[in-house]
C-alpha positions in Angstrom: 8.6 -3.2 -19.9 9.4 -4.6 -16.5 8.7 -1.4 -14.7 6.5 -1.0 -11.7 4.4 2.0 -10.7 4.1 2.9 -7.0 1.3 5.2 -5.9 0.8 7.1 -2.7 -1.7 9.7 -1.5 -0.9 11.8 1.5 -4.2 13.6 1.9 -5.8 16.9 1.1 -7.3 19.8 2.9 -11.1 19.7 2.8 -13.5 17.1 1.4 -12.5 15.9 -2.1 -15.0 13.1 -3.1 -13.3 10.2 -4.9 -9.9 11.9 -4.9 -8.3 9.0 -3.0 -9.5 6.3 -5.5 -8.7 8.5 -8.5 -5.1 9.1 -7.4 -4.3 5.7 -5.9 -6.2 3.4 -8.2 -7.9 4.6 -11.4 -5.2 7.1 -12.7 -2.2 4.8 -11.9 -4.0 1.9 -13.6 -4.7 4.0 -16.7 -1.2 5.3 -16.8 0.3 1.7 -16.4 -2.0 0.3 -19.2 -1.1 3.2 -21.6 2.6 2.7 -21.0 2.5 -1.1 -20.7 4.0 -1.2 -17.2 4.4 -4.5 -15.5 2.6 -3.7 -12.2 0.8 -1.1 -10.2 1.3 -1.1 -6.5 -1.6 0.5 -4.6 0.6 1.5 -1.6 1.5 0.0 1.8 -1.0 -2.0 3.8 -3.4 -4.7 3.1 -6.8 -3.1 3.5 -10.0 -4.5 2.1 -10.7 -1.6 -0.3 -7.5 -2.4 -2.2 -8.1 -6.1 -2.1 -11.7 -5.8 -3.3 -10.4 -3.8 -6.3 -8.1 -6.6 -7.4 -4.9 -5.6 -5.7 -3.3 -8.6 -4.1 -2.3 -8.1 -0.4 1.4 -7.9 -0.3 3.8 -6.8 2.5 5.8 -3.7 1.6 9.4 -3.0 2.8 10.0 0.5 4.1 13.4 1.7 4.9 13.8 4.3 7.7 17.1 5.4 9.2 16.8 8.2 11.8 19.7 10.2 13.3 18.1 10.0 16.8 18.8 6.5 18.3 15.9 6.6 20.7 13.5 7.6 17.9 15.0 4.9 15.7 14.3 2.3 18.4 10.7 3.4 18.7 10.2 3.3 14.9 11.8 -0.2 14.7 9.6 -1.5 17.5 6.5 -0.1 15.9 7.5 -1.5 12.5 7.7 -5.0 14.0 4.2 -4.8 15.5 2.9 -3.3 12.2 4.5 -6.1 10.2 2.7 -8.7 12.4 -0.6 -6.8 11.9 -0.2 -6.7 8.2 0.7 -10.4 8.0 -2.4 -11.2 10.0 -4.6 -9.0 7.7 -3.1 -10.6 4.6 -3.9 -14.1 6.0 -7.5 -13.0 6.9 -8.1 -11.5 3.5 -6.8 -14.6 1.7 -8.8 -16.9 3.9 -12.0 -14.9 3.3 -11.4 -15.0 -0.5 -10.9 -18.8 -0.5 -14.3 -19.4 1.2 
């Protein structure tokens, strides 16, 4: 259908075994298959647990605009550092997979 499904899990109080993977991977995949969606995005970041479950490491664009200029400057600076870290992680994961 050309639609994408984006998942995100913001945490829970207390220990909930397997909740993260159920909410971010298994249920969204099931939902997408049932509805014939084009893609499932596992959320921002290029961590190994996503990659090892078949999710290709991809950079994600996040749009933030804050009313406070000094806070906006801090977020912008952090985003630049984070983007470099994600790019490095993506390169490392791809290199590891090709060996």
